[in-house]
C-alpha positions as CSV (number, residue, x, y, z in Angstrom):
1,M,-43.1,10.5,-31.5
2,N,-40.0,12.5,-32.6
3,L,-37.3,11.2,-30.3
4,K,-34.9,14.1,-31.0
5,K,-37.6,16.7,-30.1
6,Y,-38.5,14.6,-27.0
7,I,-34.9,14.7,-25.8
8,A,-34.4,18.3,-26.7
9,E,-37.5,19.2,-24.7
10,H,-36.2,17.4,-21.7
11,K,-32.9,19.1,-22.1
12,R,-34.6,22.5,-22.1
13,Q,-36.3,21.4,-18.9
14,N,-34.4,20.5,-15.7
15,V,-34.9,16.7,-16.0
16,F,-31.5,16.0,-17.5
17,K,-29.7,18.3,-15.1
18,A,-31.4,16.8,-12.2
19,G,-30.4,13.4,-13.3
20,I,-26.8,14.3,-13.9
21,A,-26.7,16.1,-10.5
22,Y,-28.2,13.0,-8.8
23,L,-25.6,10.7,-10.4
24,I,-22.7,12.9,-9.4
25,V,-24.0,13.4,-5.8
26,A,-24.7,9.7,-5.5
27,S,-21.2,8.8,-6.7
28,V,-19.7,11.2,-4.1
29,V,-21.8,9.6,-1.4
30,A,-20.7,6.1,-2.4
31,E,-17.1,7.2,-2.5
32,V,-17.3,8.8,0.9
33,A,-19.0,5.6,2.3
34,S,-16.3,3.4,0.8
35,V,-13.7,5.4,2.7
36,V,-15.6,6.0,6.0
37,F,-17.4,2.6,6.5
38,P,-14.2,0.5,6.8
39,T,-12.7,3.1,9.1
40,F,-15.5,2.4,11.6
41,N,-15.4,-1.3,10.9
42,L,-19.0,-1.3,9.6
43,P,-20.2,-4.6,8.0
44,D,-19.8,-4.9,4.2
45,Y,-23.6,-5.1,3.7
46,F,-23.9,-1.4,4.9
47,L,-22.3,-0.3,1.7
48,K,-24.3,-2.7,-0.4
49,V,-27.6,-1.4,1.1
50,L,-26.5,2.2,0.5
51,L,-25.8,1.4,-3.2
52,I,-29.2,-0.2,-3.7
53,I,-30.9,2.8,-2.1
54,L,-29.0,5.2,-4.4
55,I,-29.9,3.1,-7.5
56,I,-33.6,3.0,-6.6
57,G,-33.6,6.7,-5.9
58,F,-32.4,7.6,-9.4
59,P,-35.6,6.9,-11.4
60,I,-37.6,8.4,-8.5
61,N,-35.6,11.6,-8.8
62,L,-36.2,11.8,-12.5
63,V,-40.0,11.4,-12.0
64,F,-40.1,14.2,-9.5
65,A,-38.0,16.5,-11.7
66,W,-40.4,15.8,-14.7
67,I,-43.5,16.5,-12.5
68,S,-42.0,19.7,-11.3
69,D,-41.2,21.0,-14.8
70,N,-44.6,20.1,-16.2
71,R,-46.7,21.7,-13.5
72,K,-46.8,24.9,-15.7
73,D,-49.1,23.2,-18.1
74,L,-51.9,23.5,-15.5
75,K,-51.3,27.2,-14.7
76,N,-52.2,30.6,-16.2
77,T,-49.8,32.9,-18.0
78,E,-48.6,34.8,-15.0
79,E,-48.0,31.6,-13.1
80,I,-46.2,30.2,-16.1
81,Y,-43.9,33.3,-16.2
82,Q,-43.2,33.0,-12.5
83,E,-42.6,29.3,-12.9
84,A,-40.2,29.9,-15.7
85,Q,-38.2,32.3,-13.4
86,R,-38.2,29.7,-10.7
87,S,-37.1,27.1,-13.3
88,K,-34.3,29.3,-14.4
89,L,-33.2,29.7,-10.8
90,T,-33.5,26.0,-10.2
91,S,-31.4,25.4,-13.3
92,N,-28.7,27.7,-12.0
93,R,-28.7,26.0,-8.7
94,L,-28.4,22.6,-10.4
95,N,-25.5,23.9,-12.3
96,K,-23.8,24.9,-9.1
97,V,-24.6,21.6,-7.5
98,I,-23.1,19.8,-10.5
99,I,-19.9,21.8,-10.4
100,V,-19.5,21.4,-6.6
101,A,-20.3,17.7,-6.7
102,L,-17.8,17.2,-9.6
103,S,-15.1,19.0,-7.6
104,V,-15.7,16.9,-4.5
105,A,-15.7,13.7,-6.6
106,V,-12.4,14.6,-8.2
107,V,-10.9,15.4,-4.7
108,L,-12.2,12.1,-3.3
109,L,-10.9,10.2,-6.3
110,V,-7.4,11.6,-6.0
111,F,-7.5,11.0,-2.2
112,N,-8.7,7.4,-2.6
113,Q,-6.1,6.7,-5.3
114,F,-3.2,7.8,-3.1
115,R,-4.3,6.9,0.4
116,N,-2.5,4.1,2.3
117,T,-4.9,1.2,2.1
118,T,-3.4,-0.6,5.0
119,G,-4.7,2.2,7.3
120,N,-2.9,4.7,9.5
121,K,-2.0,2.0,12.0
122,E,0.8,0.7,9.8
123,G,2.1,4.1,8.8
124,M,4.4,2.5,6.3
125,L,4.2,4.6,3.1
126,E,5.8,7.9,2.6
127,T,4.4,8.1,-0.9
128,S,2.4,5.9,-3.3
129,E,4.2,6.5,-6.5
130,V,4.4,3.2,-8.4
131,V,7.9,2.2,-9.3
132,E,9.7,-1.0,-10.5
133,A,10.8,-3.6,-8.0
134,P,14.5,-3.7,-7.3
135,E,16.4,-5.4,-10.2
136,T,18.2,-8.4,-8.7
137,D,18.2,-12.1,-9.1
138,E,17.4,-12.6,-5.4
139,I,14.6,-10.6,-3.7
140,F,14.7,-10.3,0.1
141,I,11.2,-9.9,1.5
142,A,9.7,-9.4,4.9
143,V,6.0,-10.2,5.3
144,L,4.7,-8.2,8.3
145,P,1.8,-9.6,10.4
146,L,-1.5,-8.6,9.0
147,Y,-3.3,-5.7,10.8
148,N,-6.5,-7.0,12.3
149,I,-9.1,-4.3,11.3
150,N,-11.7,-6.1,13.5
151,Q,-9.7,-5.2,16.6
152,D,-11.1,-8.4,18.0
153,E,-8.6,-10.8,19.8
154,Q,-10.6,-13.8,18.6
155,F,-9.4,-13.1,15.0
156,E,-5.7,-12.7,15.9
157,F,-5.1,-16.4,15.2
158,F,-6.3,-15.8,11.7
159,T,-4.2,-12.7,10.9
160,D,-1.0,-14.3,12.4
161,G,-1.8,-17.7,10.9
162,V,-2.4,-16.4,7.3
163,T,0.8,-14.3,7.6
164,Q,2.8,-17.4,8.4
165,E,1.1,-19.4,5.7
166,I,1.9,-16.7,3.1
167,I,5.5,-16.8,4.2
168,D,5.6,-20.6,3.8
169,E,4.1,-20.4,0.3
170,L,6.4,-17.6,-0.9
171,A,9.4,-19.5,0.5
172,K,8.7,-22.1,-2.2
173,V,10.0,-19.7,-4.9
174,N,13.7,-19.9,-5.2
175,Q,14.2,-16.3,-6.2
176,L,12.6,-15.1,-3.0
177,H,14.3,-14.9,0.4
178,L,11.7,-14.6,3.2
179,S,12.3,-13.3,6.7
180,A,10.9,-15.8,9.2
181,F,7.7,-15.0,11.2
182,S,9.6,-15.2,14.4
183,S,11.6,-12.1,13.2
184,T,8.7,-10.1,11.6
185,R,6.3,-10.9,14.4
186,R,7.7,-8.1,16.6
187,Y,6.6,-5.5,14.1
188,K,2.9,-6.3,14.6
189,N,0.9,-3.1,14.8
190,T,4.2,-1.1,14.7
191,D,4.5,2.6,14.0
192,K,8.0,2.1,12.5
193,S,8.5,3.2,8.9
194,S,9.0,0.7,6.1
195,K,12.6,2.1,5.7
196,D,13.5,1.3,9.4
197,I,12.0,-2.2,9.3
198,A,13.8,-3.0,6.0
199,A,17.1,-1.8,7.4
200,E,16.6,-3.9,10.6
201,L,15.7,-7.0,8.8
202,G,18.1,-6.6,5.8
203,V,15.3,-6.8,3.1
204,S,14.5,-4.9,0.0
205,L,10.8,-5.3,0.0
206,I,8.1,-5.1,2.7
207,L,4.7,-6.8,2.4
208,T,2.0,-5.2,4.6
209,G,-1.6,-6.0,4.7
210,T,-4.9,-5.9,6.5
211,S,-7.6,-8.5,7.4
212,R,-11.3,-7.9,8.1
213,I,-13.7,-10.7,8.9
214,D,-17.5,-10.1,8.7
215,G,-19.6,-13.1,9.3
216,D,-18.4,-15.6,6.6
217,S,-16.8,-12.9,4.5
218,V,-13.0,-12.2,4.6
219,H,-11.5,-9.0,3.1
220,L,-7.7,-9.0,2.7
221,S,-5.6,-6.2,1.2
222,F,-1.8,-6.2,0.6
223,E,0.9,-3.8,-0.5
224,F,4.4,-4.3,-1.6
225,V,6.7,-1.4,-0.5
226,N,10.2,-0.6,-1.6
227,G,12.2,-1.0,1.6
228,E,14.8,1.6,0.7
229,T,12.4,4.4,-0.5
230,G,9.1,3.5,1.2
231,I,7.4,3.8,-2.2
232,L,4.5,1.6,-3.2
233,I,5.3,-1.0,-5.8
234,W,2.2,-3.0,-6.1
235,S,-1.1,-3.7,-4.2
236,M,-4.0,-6.0,-4.3
237,Q,-7.3,-6.7,-2.6
238,D,-9.1,-10.0,-2.1
239,D,-12.7,-10.7,-1.0
240,D,-13.9,-14.3,-0.3
241,V,-15.9,-16.4,2.1
242,F,-14.1,-17.6,5.3
243,S,-14.7,-21.2,4.4
244,N,-12.2,-20.8,1.4
245,S,-9.4,-19.6,3.7
246,R,-7.6,-22.9,3.6
247,K,-6.5,-22.2,0.0
248,K,-6.3,-18.5,0.3
249,Q,-2.6,-18.3,1.0
250,N,-1.9,-20.2,-2.3
251,D,-4.0,-17.7,-4.3
252,I,-2.4,-14.7,-2.6
253,A,1.1,-16.1,-3.0
254,K,0.6,-16.6,-6.8
255,Q,-0.8,-13.1,-7.2
256,L,2.1,-11.6,-5.3
257,V,4.6,-13.5,-7.4
258,A,2.8,-12.4,-10.5
259,G,2.9,-8.8,-9.2
260,L,6.7,-9.1,-9.0
261,D,6.9,-10.5,-12.6
262,I,8.8,-13.6,-11.5
263,E,8.9,-16.5,-14.0
264,L,8.2,-19.7,-12.1
265,S,9.7,-23.1,-12.9
266,P,7.2,-26.0,-13.4
267,E,8.2,-27.4,-10.0
268,E,7.5,-24.0,-8.3
269,K,4.2,-23.7,-10.0
270,S,3.3,-27.2,-8.8
271,N,4.3,-26.4,-5.3
272,L,2.2,-23.2,-5.2
273,E,-0.8,-25.2,-6.4
274,K,-0.6,-27.7,-3.6
275,I,-3.5,-27.4,-1.0
276,N,-2.5,-28.8,2.4
277,T,-6.0,-29.7,3.4
278,N,-9.5,-29.6,2.0
279,S,-11.1,-29.3,5.4
280,H,-11.8,-25.7,6.4
281,E,-12.4,-26.8,10.0
282,A,-9.1,-28.6,10.2
283,F,-7.2,-25.6,8.7
284,T,-8.8,-23.3,11.3
285,L,-7.8,-25.5,14.1
286,Y,-4.2,-25.7,12.7
287,L,-4.0,-21.8,12.6
288,K,-5.3,-21.6,16.2
289,A,-2.8,-24.2,17.3
290,K,0.1,-22.2,15.8
291,A,-1.1,-19.1,17.6
292,E,-1.4,-20.9,20.9
293,Y,2.0,-22.6,21.0
294,Y,4.1,-19.7,19.7
295,D,4.9,-18.2,23.1
296,L,6.0,-21.6,24.4
297,T,3.8,-21.6,27.5
298,S,2.8,-25.0,29.0
299,D,-0.9,-24.0,28.8
300,G,-0.5,-22.9,25.2
301,M,1.2,-26.1,24.1
302,T,-1.4,-28.2,25.8
303,K,-4.2,-26.4,23.9
304,S,-2.3,-26.7,20.7
305,I,-1.9,-30.4,21.1
306,D,-5.6,-30.8,21.6
307,M,-6.4,-28.6,18.5
308,L,-4.0,-30.5,16.3
309,E,-5.4,-33.9,17.3
310,Q,-8.8,-32.6,16.4
311,A,-7.5,-31.3,13.0
312,I,-6.0,-34.7,12.2
313,A,-9.2,-36.5,13.2
314,L,-11.0,-34.2,10.7
315,D,-8.4,-34.7,8.0
316,P,-6.2,-37.8,8.5
317,K,-4.1,-36.8,5.4
318,Y,-3.2,-33.3,6.8
319,A,0.6,-33.8,6.8
320,Q,1.5,-30.4,8.1
321,A,-0.7,-31.0,11.2
322,Y,1.3,-34.2,12.0
323,T,4.5,-32.2,11.6
324,L,3.5,-29.4,13.9
325,L,2.1,-31.8,16.5
326,A,5.4,-33.7,16.6
327,W,7.3,-30.5,17.1
328,I,5.1,-29.3,19.9
329,H,5.4,-32.7,21.7
330,I,9.2,-32.2,21.5
331,L,9.0,-28.7,22.9
332,N,6.5,-29.8,25.5
333,G,8.8,-32.6,26.5
334,Q,11.7,-30.2,27.1
335,A,9.3,-28.2,29.4
336,E,8.9,-31.4,31.5
337,L,12.6,-32.0,32.1
338,N,12.3,-32.1,35.9
339,A,8.7,-33.3,36.1
340,D,8.6,-36.8,34.8
341,A,11.3,-39.5,35.0
342,D,10.0,-41.1,31.8
343,F,9.4,-37.8,29.9
344,A,12.1,-38.6,27.3
345,V,10.8,-42.0,26.4
346,N,7.2,-40.7,26.3
347,T,8.2,-37.8,24.1
348,V,9.8,-40.2,21.6
349,K,6.7,-42.5,21.6
350,K,4.5,-39.5,20.8
351,A,6.6,-37.6,18.3
352,Q,8.3,-40.3,16.2
353,P,5.1,-41.9,14.8
354,L,3.7,-38.5,13.9
355,I,6.8,-37.6,11.9
356,E,6.7,-41.0,10.2
357,S,3.0,-40.4,9.3
358,S,3.8,-37.0,7.9
359,I,6.7,-38.3,5.8
360,S,4.4,-41.1,4.5
361,L,1.9,-38.4,3.4
362,D,4.4,-36.0,2.0
363,S,8.1,-36.9,1.9
364,S,9.1,-33.4,0.5
365,I,8.4,-31.6,3.8
366,S,11.9,-30.8,5.0
367,D,10.7,-29.8,8.4
368,N,10.0,-33.5,9.2
369,Y,13.7,-34.3,8.9
370,L,14.7,-31.2,10.8
371,I,12.4,-32.3,13.7
372,M,13.7,-35.8,13.5
373,G,17.2,-34.5,13.8
374,A,16.2,-32.8,17.0
375,L,14.7,-36.0,18.3
376,D,17.9,-37.9,17.5
377,L,20.2,-35.4,19.1
378,F,18.3,-34.5,22.4
379,Y,16.2,-37.6,23.0
380,L,17.8,-40.6,21.3
381,N,21.5,-39.5,21.6
382,N,22.2,-40.7,18.1
383,L,24.5,-38.3,16.3
384,P,24.9,-40.1,13.0
385,S,21.1,-40.3,12.5
386,A,20.8,-36.7,13.6
387,K,23.4,-35.6,11.1
388,E,21.7,-37.6,8.3
389,N,18.3,-36.1,9.0
390,V,19.3,-32.4,9.2
391,E,21.4,-32.8,6.0
392,R,18.4,-34.2,4.3
393,A,16.2,-31.4,5.6
394,L,18.6,-28.8,4.1
395,S,18.9,-30.6,0.8
396,L,15.2,-30.7,0.1
397,S,13.7,-28.1,-2.2
398,S,10.6,-27.4,-0.1
399,W,12.6,-24.6,1.5
400,P,15.1,-23.0,-1.0
401,K,17.5,-21.6,1.6
402,L,16.5,-22.6,5.1
403,P,13.3,-23.7,6.8
404,T,11.4,-20.7,8.1
405,N,8.5,-22.4,9.8
406,Y,10.6,-24.3,12.4
407,C,13.8,-23.2,14.1
408,I,17.0,-24.2,12.3
409,C,18.6,-24.5,15.7
410,S,18.3,-28.3,15.6
411,A,20.7,-28.4,12.6
412,I,23.1,-25.9,14.2
413,S,23.1,-27.9,17.4
414,V,23.9,-31.1,15.6
415,Y,26.9,-29.7,13.9
416,A,28.1,-28.1,17.1
417,A,27.7,-31.4,19.0
418,L,29.8,-33.1,16.2
419,G,32.5,-30.5,16.6
420,K,31.9,-29.2,13.1
421,L,31.9,-25.5,14.2
422,E,32.6,-24.1,10.7
423,K,29.4,-25.7,9.3
424,A,27.5,-24.6,12.3
425,S,28.7,-21.1,11.9
426,K,27.7,-21.0,8.2
427,L,24.2,-22.1,9.2
428,V,24.0,-19.4,11.8
429,E,24.9,-16.8,9.2
430,L,22.3,-18.1,6.8
431,S,19.8,-18.2,9.6
432,K,20.4,-14.6,10.6
433,N,19.6,-13.5,7.1
434,I,16.2,-15.1,7.4
435,D,15.5,-15.1,11.1
436,R,17.8,-12.5,12.7
437,S,15.4,-11.8,15.6
438,N,15.0,-15.4,16.7
439,P,16.6,-15.6,20.2
440,F,17.4,-19.3,19.8
441,V,19.4,-18.6,16.6
442,I,21.2,-15.8,18.4
443,S,21.9,-18.0,21.4
444,D,23.2,-20.7,19.0
445,E,25.6,-18.2,17.6
446,G,26.7,-17.4,21.2
447,I,27.3,-21.1,22.0
448,I,29.5,-21.5,18.9
449,L,31.4,-18.3,19.7
450,L,32.1,-19.6,23.2
451,L,33.3,-23.0,21.8
452,E,35.6,-21.0,19.5
453,G,37.0,-19.0,22.4
454,E,35.2,-15.8,21.7
455,S,33.7,-15.4,25.2
456,E,33.0,-11.6,25.1
457,Q,31.1,-11.9,21.8
458,A,29.3,-14.9,23.2
459,I,28.0,-13.0,26.2
460,Y,26.9,-10.1,24.0
461,A,24.9,-12.6,21.8
462,F,23.2,-14.2,24.9
463,K,22.3,-10.8,26.3
464,Q,20.8,-9.8,22.9
465,A,18.8,-13.1,22.9
466,A,17.5,-12.3,26.4
467,E,16.2,-8.9,25.2
468,F,14.0,-10.7,22.6
469,N,12.7,-13.4,25.0
470,V,12.3,-13.6,28.8
471,N,12.9,-17.3,28.8
472,P,15.3,-18.1,31.8
473,Y,17.4,-20.3,29.5
474,F,19.2,-17.3,28.1
475,N,20.2,-16.1,31.6
476,Y,21.6,-19.6,32.2
477,L,23.7,-19.2,29.0
478,I,25.0,-15.9,30.2
479,G,25.9,-17.4,33.6
480,W,27.4,-20.5,32.0
481,T,29.7,-18.3,29.8
482,Y,30.8,-16.2,32.8
483,Y,31.7,-19.4,34.6
484,H,33.9,-20.6,31.7
485,I,35.8,-17.4,31.6
486,G,36.4,-17.3,35.3
487,E,34.0,-14.5,36.3
488,F,32.3,-16.5,39.0
489,E,30.4,-13.7,40.7
490,N,28.7,-12.7,37.5
491,A,28.0,-16.4,36.8
492,I,26.2,-16.8,40.1
493,H,24.2,-13.6,39.5
494,Y,22.8,-14.7,36.1
495,L,22.4,-18.4,37.1
496,N,20.3,-17.3,40.1
497,K,18.1,-15.2,37.8
498,T,16.9,-18.4,36.2
499,I,15.5,-19.7,39.5
500,T,11.9,-18.7,40.4
501,S,9.4,-19.8,43.0
502,E,7.2,-21.2,40.2
503,T,9.7,-23.5,38.5
504,E,12.2,-26.0,39.7
505,A,15.8,-25.1,38.9
506,M,17.4,-26.9,35.9
507,G,20.0,-29.4,36.8
508,V,22.7,-27.7,34.8
509,V,22.0,-24.5,36.6
510,L,22.5,-26.2,39.9
511,A,25.7,-27.8,38.6
512,F,27.3,-24.5,37.6
513,L,26.1,-22.7,40.7
514,S,27.9,-25.5,42.7
515,N,31.0,-25.2,40.5
516,S,31.1,-21.3,40.7
517,H,30.9,-21.4,44.5
518,F,33.5,-24.2,44.6
519,K,35.9,-22.0,42.5
520,M,35.3,-19.1,44.9
521,E,36.1,-21.5,47.8
522,N,32.5,-21.2,49.2
523,I,32.6,-25.0,49.8
524,E,29.6,-25.2,52.0
525,K,27.4,-23.4,49.5
526,S,28.8,-25.5,46.7
527,Y,27.8,-28.7,48.4
528,Q,24.3,-27.4,49.1
529,Y,23.6,-27.3,45.4
530,N,25.3,-30.6,44.9
531,D,23.1,-32.1,47.6
532,I,20.0,-31.0,45.8
533,L,21.1,-32.9,42.8
534,L,21.9,-36.0,44.8
535,E,18.5,-35.8,46.5
536,R,16.8,-35.6,43.1
537,Q,18.8,-38.7,42.0
538,S,17.6,-40.7,45.0
539,S,14.0,-39.7,44.2
540,R,14.5,-40.9,40.6
541,K,14.1,-37.5,39.2
542,P,15.2,-37.2,35.6
543,N,18.3,-35.6,34.2
544,V,20.6,-35.5,37.2
545,N,23.5,-37.6,36.1
546,I,24.8,-35.2,33.5
547,P,24.7,-32.2,36.0
548,L,26.4,-34.4,38.7
549,A,29.1,-35.3,36.1
550,M,29.6,-31.6,35.4
551,V,30.1,-30.9,39.2
552,S,32.6,-33.7,39.4
553,A,34.5,-32.5,36.3
554,G,34.6,-29.0,37.7
555,R,36.2,-30.3,40.9
556,G,38.7,-32.5,38.9
557,E,37.1,-35.7,40.1
558,T,37.7,-37.8,37.0
559,Q,36.5,-41.2,38.2
560,E,33.2,-39.8,39.6
561,T,32.7,-37.9,36.4
562,F,32.9,-41.1,34.3
563,Q,30.6,-42.9,36.7
564,Y,27.9,-40.3,36.3
565,L,28.4,-40.1,32.5
566,E,28.0,-43.9,32.2
567,K,24.8,-43.7,34.1
568,A,23.5,-40.8,32.0
569,Y,24.3,-42.9,28.8
570,K,22.5,-46.0,30.1
571,E,19.5,-44.1,31.3
572,K,19.3,-42.2,27.9
573,E,19.2,-38.8,29.6
574,Y,17.9,-35.9,27.7
575,G,20.7,-34.0,25.8
576,F,23.5,-36.4,26.7
577,A,25.1,-36.1,23.2
578,W,24.7,-32.4,23.2
579,F,26.1,-31.7,26.8
580,L,29.2,-33.7,26.0
581,S,30.4,-30.8,23.9
582,D,30.4,-28.6,27.1
583,P,33.9,-27.1,27.8
584,V,33.6,-28.4,31.4
585,F,34.7,-31.8,30.0
586,D,37.6,-30.4,27.9
587,D,40.3,-31.8,30.3
588,L,38.9,-35.3,29.7
589,R,38.8,-35.3,25.9
590,G,42.1,-37.0,25.5
591,N,41.1,-39.7,28.0
592,E,40.6,-43.1,26.4
593,T,37.5,-43.7,28.5
594,F,35.9,-40.4,27.3
595,I,36.9,-41.2,23.7
596,E,35.2,-44.7,23.9
597,L,32.1,-43.1,25.5
598,I,31.6,-40.5,22.8
599,S,32.2,-43.1,20.1
600,R,29.1,-44.9,21.3
601,I,26.9,-42.0,20.2
602,G,28.6,-41.7,16.9
603,F,31.0,-38.9,17.6
604,D,34.1,-39.1,15.4
605,Q,36.8,-37.3,17.3
C-alpha cells in the first residue's frame, strides 16, 4: 500500500478535517471544564472522567467520518454526485467549525492565562503582569489565610493551620520578615485590595492562596503579589494526598523561597528540611488544636488540650505539640484566676514538664524559652530566670527577628517588670513590624507609655487594642489608666464594663473601683468593693492579697500595704512580680521594706 496516496486520499475526504475539528472542540470543552468545575466545587475526578470520554471519542469520531465518506462506493452515479455535493458542504461546515473552535480556544487560553487563580473571593490582583520582586536585602511578607474553596467549616482548621505553618517555615529564612498570623488573620475572606492590605501591614509582598480538599486529595494554589502595585510576581499549584499534609508546608516554603530567588545558607536549608512529625494523625490534631484555642475561650482551650494530648500519644517525639500544650495550660491557668485557689501551682506542674520535654527533643525552639519566661514572671515570680529565658529565646536563630507563633508579650512584660523600659519599647517596635494587629502587643505598648508618663497615648493604645479584641482585660487597662491620671469617673465607667453576669470580677478591677470611689469621696461605695475582696480572702479565694495591697496603697495605708504584699509573696500569688511595677506603689519605692521585698524576686532597683 502506498502510504502517501493513502494519506492524500483521506485528506481529500473529510476524515482529517473531522479529526482536527474533534481535537479542537475537545480541547475547548476540556478548557471550559477546567475553569467551570472548580468554580462549582466539583470533585477532581469529574474532570478526569471527562478527559477519558473525550479520548475514547476520538477514534470513534474518525471511524464514523470514514464510513460517511466511503458510503458513495455503494451508490450509483447520481447518488455519488449528490454525495459529493453534500461532502463539499460538510467540508465547508467543518472548516467553519475549526475556525470557530480555534477562536474560542484562543480566547479561553488568554482568559485562563490572566485570570486570578485564587478566585474572585480574594479580589487581590489588579493585573497579572509578571514583574521582578522588589530589590531589597530584607523582604517583608504577609501570608493571608488560605481561602477555603470547599466552603465547609470542617476544613477551616486545615486552611488556617497550613497558613500558620507556612508562616513558621518562611520565618526560618533570615532575609524574610513575616507578619504574624494574629495580624493577617483578620483579612480572611477579605475584599480589600492587595495594596490596602500591604499598606496596613507595612509589607512589600502579599502571599494569597486557596485550598480544596476532595476525599484524600488536597489542591493548593498560591500567588505572590507586589504589595505596592498589586501585580502578580509568581504563582504555583500543588496537588497531593491529604496524608502528606504534615510535610506540605516544608515543600511549599522551599518552592516559595525558590520563586523569590533567595540563596539559602546551609543552616536555613537544613531548617527547611526538618519535618516536625511523621504522624499524619498527630499533625491533623495539632492543626485542629491551634484552631480551637485561638479565640482564647475556655471551651476551645479545653478541646485543644485534649487534642494535643492525643497528638503526643501518637507521636511522643512531637516537640511542637509539647510546646503548644504548655502554652495553652498557661493561658488556661490565667482564665482560672478566681476559680481555683491552687491554680498557679497546678499550672506550673502541668506546663513546666511539657516545656522541659520539648527542649529535650529540640533545644533550638525559641518558643520554649519564651513560654518559660512567662511561667517565671507570672507564676513563679522569679525575675532573673524570666530575664534569662526570654533573652535566650530572642538569641536563638529559630526565629530570625521575633517569634511569630507565640506572643512576644512575655518578653516585653519581663523587661517592663524589671524597669528596663527602653528595652521593652524596642521590643514593642519590633513586634509591631511583625504583629501590628495583635491587641496584646498594642496593650503592652500602652502599659509602657503609661509607665513613661505618656497617659493620653496609653489610653489611645488600649482603646485600639479593644477594637481588635472584645476581651474585658483591655477595658480594665483603659480604666486603670484613667485612675492613674485622676479621671476617676472615666475609670469607673471602663472598669464596670469588665464586669459581666457570667464572670467574676478580677481582683485588680475591684481594687481600682474601690480606689476610684475613695478618691471621689464615695467612701461607702469604696468599702463595698473592698469588702468583696476581704470576703474572698476569708473564703481562701486566690489572688486577693495584691488587690488588697493596691487598695491600701491607694488610701496611703503603708503598714497594711506591706502586710498584704508579704502575704502575696509567701502565697506565690499570680503576677506578684509583675504587679509590683504598678504606679499605685510609686510612693513606696524608696521605702527600705519595699526595696527588700522586690530584691527577693530578683529586681535590681
